[in-house]
C-alpha positions in Angstrom: 9.3 13.5 2.4 8.7 11.9 -1.0 7.4 8.5 -1.8 8.2 6.4 -4.8 5.9 3.4 -5.5 6.8 0.6 -7.9 6.1 -3.0 -8.8 2.7 -2.8 -10.5 2.0 -4.8 -13.6 -0.3 -7.3 -15.3 -0.9 -10.5 -13.5 -3.5 -13.2 -14.2 -6.1 -13.8 -11.6 -4.7 -16.1 -8.9 -1.2 -14.8 -9.3 1.0 -12.7 -7.1 2.7 -9.3 -7.2 4.8 -7.3 -4.8 4.6 -3.6 -4.6 7.4 -1.4 -3.1 7.3 2.1 -1.7 10.5 3.9 -0.8 10.6 7.0 1.3 13.1 9.7 0.7 13.6 12.6 3.1 11.8 10.9 6.0 12.5 7.7 8.0 9.6 5.2 7.9 10.6 4.2 11.4 8.7 7.2 12.6 6.0 7.2 10.0 2.7 5.4 9.7 2.5 4.0 6.1 -0.5 2.8 4.2 -1.5 1.5 0.8 -4.7 2.7 -0.9 -6.1 1.8 -4.2 -8.5 3.5 -6.7 -10.3 1.6 -9.4 -11.9 3.5 -12.4 -15.0 5.2 -11.4 -14.6 4.4 -7.7 -13.4 6.2 -4.6 -9.9 5.7 -3.2 -10.1 2.9 -0.6 -7.9 1.7 2.2 -6.0 -1.5 1.5 -3.4 -1.9 4.2 -1.4 0.0 6.9 2.1 -0.7 8.1 2.6 1.3 11.2 5.9 2.8 12.4 6.5 -0.1 14.9 5.6 -2.7 12.3 2.1 -3.7 13.1 -0.1 -4.3 10.1 -3.8 -3.8 9.3 -5.9 -4.8 6.3 -9.2 -4.2 4.7 -11.7 -7.0 4.8 -11.4 -7.4 1.0 -7.7 -8.3 1.1 -7.3 -9.9 4.5 -5.6 -13.2 4.2 -4.3 -12.5 0.7 -2.2 -9.4 1.0 0.8 -9.0 3.3 2.3 -5.7 4.3 5.9 -5.4 5.5 8.7 -2.9 6.0 12.5 -2.7 5.9 13.6 0.3 7.9 17.2 0.0 6.7 16.0 0.4 3.1 13.3 3.0 4.1 10.8 0.9 2.1 7.5 -0.7 2.7 6.1 -3.5 0.7 2.7 -5.0 -0.2 2.8 -8.6 -1.3 -0.5 -9.4 -3.1 -1.4 -13.1 -3.4 -4.4 -14.8 -5.0 -5.1 -11.7 -7.0 -8.7 -11.2 -8.2 -10.1 -9.1 -11.1 -11.6 -6.8 -8.5 -8.1 -6.0 -7.2 -7.4 -4.1 -10.5 -6.7 -0.5 -9.6 -4.0 2.1 -9.2 -2.2 1.5 -5.9 -0.9 4.4 -3.9 1.4 4.4 -0.9 1.0 7.2 1.6 2.5 8.4 4.9 1.7 10.4 7.9 3.4 11.2 11.2 3.1 8.3 13.6 0.0 8.3 15.7 -1.6 6.4 18.5 -3.8 4.2 16.4 -4.2 2.9 12.9 -5.9 5.3 10.4 -7.7 4.1 7.4 -8.9 7.4 5.9 -7.1 9.0 2.9 -7.3 12.6 4.1 -5.3 11.8 7.2 -2.2 10.9 5.1 -0.1 13.9 4.1 2.4 12.5 1.6 1.4 10.3 -1.4 3.4 8.4 -3.9 2.6 8.6 -7.6 0.6 5.4 -7.9 1.3 2.2 -9.7 -1.2 0.3 -11.8 -2.1 -3.3 -11.0 -4.2 -5.2 -13.5 -5.5 -8.7 -12.8 -7.8 -9.9 -15.6 -10.0 -12.9 -15.2 
């Protein structure tokens, strides 16, 4: 399985951006997918999970602003980021793991990672 993330860029605070992550070599219909982010000098943190059956979970910091979704036919998951804040500035990574029985928010549990895409939202 390989993951290709895209869609990052520069957006003023308050704006929106949509990230995409396409899986090759593995069907997302049987994978738990997640988005993480890492800001300079900080640890990688959980942002959102899109589980194999379509349920979504979010960190408190993005709840109500970010929306995760998936298109099994395109083998792609998305992260729509609304009302961006300067503190959302980070490299965003998508990741996958074999489907499990519950949502997982810890990076070490995910076995395949995309290359990261930079999101910058200046004040």
